[in-house]
N, C-alpha and C positions, 0 to 999 in steps of 0.2 A: 529222435524218433521222427519218422516221416508221416505227414498227414497225406493219405491217398485220397483219390476220388472214391465215391461209392455209387457203383452203377450196377443195375440189375441184381441188387442184393448182395453184393460182394465188393470187397476192397480192390481197387484197380490203381496200379502204379503207372507212372509215366516216365519216359526216357530222361526227361530233364526235370529238375527241382529248383527251387528258390528258397531263401531263407525266411522264416517267419520271425520278425524282430519284436521283442518285448519293448514297448515304448517307455516303460518305467526305468529301464537299465540300458537300453541300446544293445542288449546281448540276444543271441539266437535262441529261439524256443524249439527249433528243429527245423526240418525241411518239409516243403509242400510240393506236392505233384503238380508240375506245370503241364496242364492238360492242353491238348490240341483240338482242332476241329474234328479230327477223327474220334476223339473221345466223345465229343458232343454227338456225333453220328451214332455211336454206340449207345449212348444214353437215350437218344430220341427213339432208336430202334427198340430198345428195351421197354421204354414207356408206351410206345405204340402197340406192342405185343400184349401188354398187360391191361391196357385201358378198356378194351370192349368188355371183357368179363367183369371188370370193376364197375363199369357203368351199368351192367345189368344186375349188380348186387343190390339186394333190397336196402333202402335207406337205413332201416333199424340195424342192418348188419354193418354198413358203413359207419353208423353212429357208434356202434360197439367197439370198433377198431379205433376210431379217433379218441374215444374217451379212455380206452386202454393205454393209448399212446400218452395221453395226459397224465394218467397214473404213473407211468414209468418216468416221465420227465420230473414229476413232483418227487419220485423216489430218489432221483439223481440230482436234485437241485444243487446240492453242494459241489458235486463234481463239475456240473455244467457251469456254475457260477465261477468256479476257479479258472476254468479254461477261458471263459469270456473276459474275466478281469485281467488275465495275462495277455490275451490277444489285443484287447482295446485299451487297457490301462485304467478302466473305470473302477471306482471303489467297489469292494467286494459286496457290500450290501446292496448296491444298485444293480450289480451283476445277478445277485440272487433274486431280486425283484423281477428282473428281465426273465429269469428262468420260470418263475411262478406265472408271469403273464404269458409266456410261451405256452405253458400247460393250459392256461385259461383259454387261449385261442383254440386248441384242439377240443377242449370240453365244450365251449360255446358253440362251435360249428357242429360238433357231434350231436349236441342236443337240437340245434336249429334245423338241421336237415330233415328231421322227422316231421316237421310241420311246414316245409317248404313246398307249396302247391302251385299248379297252374290255375287258370280261371275258366269258368264257363261264361259265354257271352250270349245273352238272349236276343238274338238277332231277329228271328221270326219263328213262328210254330213249326214250319216244315224244314228248319235247319238246326242241326246240333253242332254248336261251334265251341271248341275248347282250346286251350293253350297248353303246351308242354314246355318245360324247362330242360333243355338238353345240353350236356356237356360239350366243350369244344373238341375235346380229344386229349392231345398233348399240349400242355401249357409250359411256358418258360419263365422264369423269374431270375432277374439279375439284382443282387442285393447290395446295399451300401454297408459300410463297415461300422457304423456308429451303434446299431442295435441288432447285431447279427441273429440272435435267437428270435427276438420279437418279429423281425422283418421276415424271416423264414416262415414262421407260424402264421403270420397274418396273410401271407400269400398262399402257402401250401394248404393250410387247414380248410379254408373255403373251397379251394379248387378241388381238393380230394373228396370233400364232402359232397360235392355236386357231380362226382363221377369222372373227373379228369385225372390224368397221370401227369407227373411233374418232373421237370428238369430244371434244377436250381444252380446258378453260378453265384456262390458266395464272394464276398470282396476278397481281393488279394490278401489283405492284411489280417482278415479274421475268418479263417475257413474251418476252424476246429469243431465249433459247436454245430454248425450245419451238418457235418458228417456224423457227429454223435447223435443227433436227433433222427437222421435218416436210419441210422442203425437201430435206434430204439423203436422206430416205426416198424422195422422188420421183425424186431423181437415181439411186438404187440400182435404179430400174425399177418402183416401185410404181405401180399404177393410180391415177388421180386419185379423190379422195374416200375412200381407205383411212384416211388420218390427216389430220384437220382440226384447226386450232388456232383458237380463237376468243378474241381478246384482249378486255380490257375490265374493267369493274368487277364485283366478285363479286355484289353485290346485283342487278345487271341480267343480265349474261351468265351468270354462275355459277348464279343462281337459274333461268334459263331452261333450262339444261342439266339441273339436277336434276329440273325439273318436266315436261320435254318428253315427251309421249306416244309419240314415236318412238324414244326411248332406253330399252332393255330392261334396262339394268344400269348402276348408278352407283358409282363409286368416289370416295372424298373423303379428303384428308389435310389436317388443320387442327385448329382449336379444337373442344372438345367441344360448345360452344354452336351453332356453325355446323353441325357434324356432325349434331346433333340436328334442326336445320331441314331439312337435305338429306334425312335419313332420313324425316322426316315427309312431305315432298314426294313421295319415291319411293313411300312406303307408300300414298299416295293412289291410285296406279295399280298397286299390288302389284308393284313392281320391286324386285329384290334390291339390296343395297347392301353394300359393304365400306368400313368406316370405320377409319382409323388416326388417332387423336385425341391427347390430351395425355398427359403423363407427369410423374411426380415420382419418378424412379428413385433407388434407394438402394444404397449400398455398405454391407455389413455386415462390419466389420473386427474380427477376433478377435486376441488377444495373440500367437498363434503366426504371424501373417502376416508376410510381408516387407514391412516398412513403406516401404523406399526405393522398391519396385516399386509399392506402393499409391499412394504419393504422386505418382509420376511419371505413372501411368496415370489416376489421379483427376483430375490437373490437366488432362491432355488431354481427358478425358471432359466436363469443363464448359467448357472454353475453346474446343473445336472449334466453328467457325462462331459464335463469340461466344455460346456457350451456347444458340444458337437451334435446338435439336434436341429433338424430343419424347422421344428416349431419353437425353438428357443425364443424367449422374450428378449430380443436384442436392442429394442428401442423404447425409451421412456419419454413419453410425450406428456408433459406435466404443466398443470396450470401454474402460471408465474407466481401466484400468491403463496403456493406451498412448495415450490421448487427447492429452495435451499434446505427446508426442513426434511423433505423426503431424500434427498441426495446425501444429507448427513447421516440419516438412518441407514441407508444402503452402504455407505462408505464404512460406517461402524461395523456392519456385518462382514464386509469384505475383508476388513483387517484382521478378523478372528478366524478366518478360514485356515484349516490345516491342510497342508499339501504334502502328498507323498505317493508312493506306489499303491496301486489299486488293492493289492493283497493286504496291505496294512489298514485298509478301509478309512481313508481320510475323508475330508470334506470334498477335496478336489484331486483327481489324479492327473496323469500326463495326458497330453494330446495323443492321438493315435500313432503319430510318426514325427521323425525330425522334419520331413517335408512339410507337414501341416504346421508344426511349430514355426518354420520359416515363413509360411504364409501369413500366419496371424501376426508375427512380429513385423512383417513387411507392411501390412495394412495399418497397423498402429504407427509405424515409424513414418508413413506418408501423410500423417495427419497435418493438415495445414491450418485448420481452424478449430478451437475448442481447447479445453483444459482437462488434463489427465488428473483426476482427483485421487485416484488409487490405482496402483499397479502400473500397467503399460510396459512390463519388461519381463525377462526371464528370472525366476528366482535364483538367488546366489548361494543358497544353502548347499554345502558340500555333499550332503547325503542325497541331494537330487542330481548330482553330477551324471551325465550321460544320459538322462531321461529327456523326453520331449515335453517338458513343463512350461507353462506360462501363468503368470500371476492373474488373480482376478482383477479385472480392469474396468474403471468407471470413468467415462469421459463426458464432460458437461459442454454444452453450447456448441454443438457441431453444426456445420452447414447442413440442412436437410438434403441438399443436392449432392453432397461430397460422397466419395467412394465409401467411407466407412458407415455412412447413414443409409446408402443405397444397396451395397452389396452384402452378401452373406460372409461374415467373418469365419464362422464355425470354430469359435473359440470362447473363453470365458470373457467376453467383452461386450459391455452394454454402453450404448450412447444415449445422452439425453438432450432433449430440445424443448423449449417453452412454448406455451400457447396462451392466449387471452380469451378467445371465443370458442364455442362449441364448433362452429364452422371451420375454424382454423384447425382445430384438433382433428377433425375428420379428414381435411385436406392433407394434413401431415401424415396421418395413418395411411392414406391411400396413394402416397406420391412415389412409391417404389413400384418396381415391375413384379414384385412378389405379392402374394395374397394367400397366405396359408392359415395363419391364426391372428386373432386380435383379442384384446381384453378392455373392458370398460370398468372403471373403478368409480363408483358413486352410489349414494343412497337414494337418489332420485330414479325410481323405476321407470318413470315415463321417459327420462332421458336415456336410460339404459336401453329400453326396447327401441327408441327412435334410433340411437346410434348403431345398434345391432343390425339394423336394416341398412344403414348407410355405409358401414364399414365393409370393404371389399375383402373377404376372407372366407375360407371353407368351414372354420369354426370361429365363434365369437363367445368369449366367456365374460360373465358379469360377476365382479367382486370375487373372483377366483381365477386360477389359471392352471391348465394341464398340458403337459408336453405331449400333444396329440390325442389326449383323452382316453377313455376306456375302450375295451374291446367292443362294446356295444354301439359305440358312437361313430357314425359314418365320418370318414376322414379323407381329406384331399383338398387341393387348392384351386384357386382361380388364377388367371393370368399366367405369368411364367412359373408359378408354383405347381403346374401340372393340370391333369384332367383325369377324370374317372374317380371312383370312390372305393376305398378299402374299408375294412372294419364294418361291424354291424351287419344288418340283414342285406344292405345294399351290395356287400361283397359277393353274396350268392348270385345276385343278378349279373355282377361283373364277369363271373366265370361260367355263365350259361347263355345260350342262345334260345330265344323264344320262337317256337314253332306253333302256328295256328292251324288247327285241323277243322275243316268245315264239311259236315256230313249232311246230304240231302235225305230227308226222311220219307 
């Protein structure tokens, strides 16, 4: 079966296709339409035609459509989860959670838009000054492959709620759920052209979205290198961009922490989605006095992890592709300092043959300046390094170019608040950790982790422009 684009409320084929590979087996899941710049032109034209009437639609009616879409996504959770699990390799229960969160985005922004107001500014008695929040028009989103449903919804739901129309380019490897959700949006009653999905290769369709003169705002989730290219393409036409890029997030663990809880949550934070999460907790910065105890607890949990294809719902599924498997294996293989305590290789179980699997890997004593401690592995690999003083812990946390998430594990709340201020990250957790946090929590990075914020009410600001009106009385 071929996955086609979804443009102007209908399925659109392309002259060329490519294979969608199941990362659990290496077998084809079907063909995908390889869209061109002409398809992007068609999608932008459809969005531009539909957007003015949508922007004039009352907020309560926009809200009704978004919440109706959420209802349909929840109705189809099992179908969507299966598609997502096959495309990404992630365990079925994780894919089901992603589908539920996707629905939550549409419901949250459907409710939020009804109370999203401008301001009045009391400048003087003879002037009436107020602000309006106006949509950009047509917005584009280029998505990563790790959380296809969540990423589509967290971009499209606030954009649509504020009166924009959308052109979405899903990742090459994971196109099916984006098309399915666009179809559900139409089923909920959306006008043709409000949500368009252009499938294909990033260097072709994705680049065309980023550079299109008819797209007034671009959102991107993915690598820092690609994000930089997209930002350059948008800058050439002075279009704003929201970038959510890489991460090398750290747990700072102090001697008074509950180590059993740290071990359990840190394990989940690196194994979720096979470590293919920008906000994965991939560094353990541990006080020397508890280092051995904590690493033993995590190693014990890693050894018990079940590995298999996503549809069998194991603890750990495959990486998204053989290419990604090679990348992870190469980074671990280039290790020059440190000790691999668990994993570090491809599982040898015959039942996993042909799949892009990698064992849960724990490495101790790495050089903080080494590649594996500085660069995003995007696999189930966590590295550990010790500290003695609070100042040293903060310096280690901040010593990478990335600054997306961080966590402080301590019972000393004064220390927790102090370090939350000092850690360079868009989100800081204390005695817990969440991969990106909830729908309600503004999310984005500092430094090379990107700029702009998605999620929460701040996303509504990201997809609108403020107009100030001054009336002489």
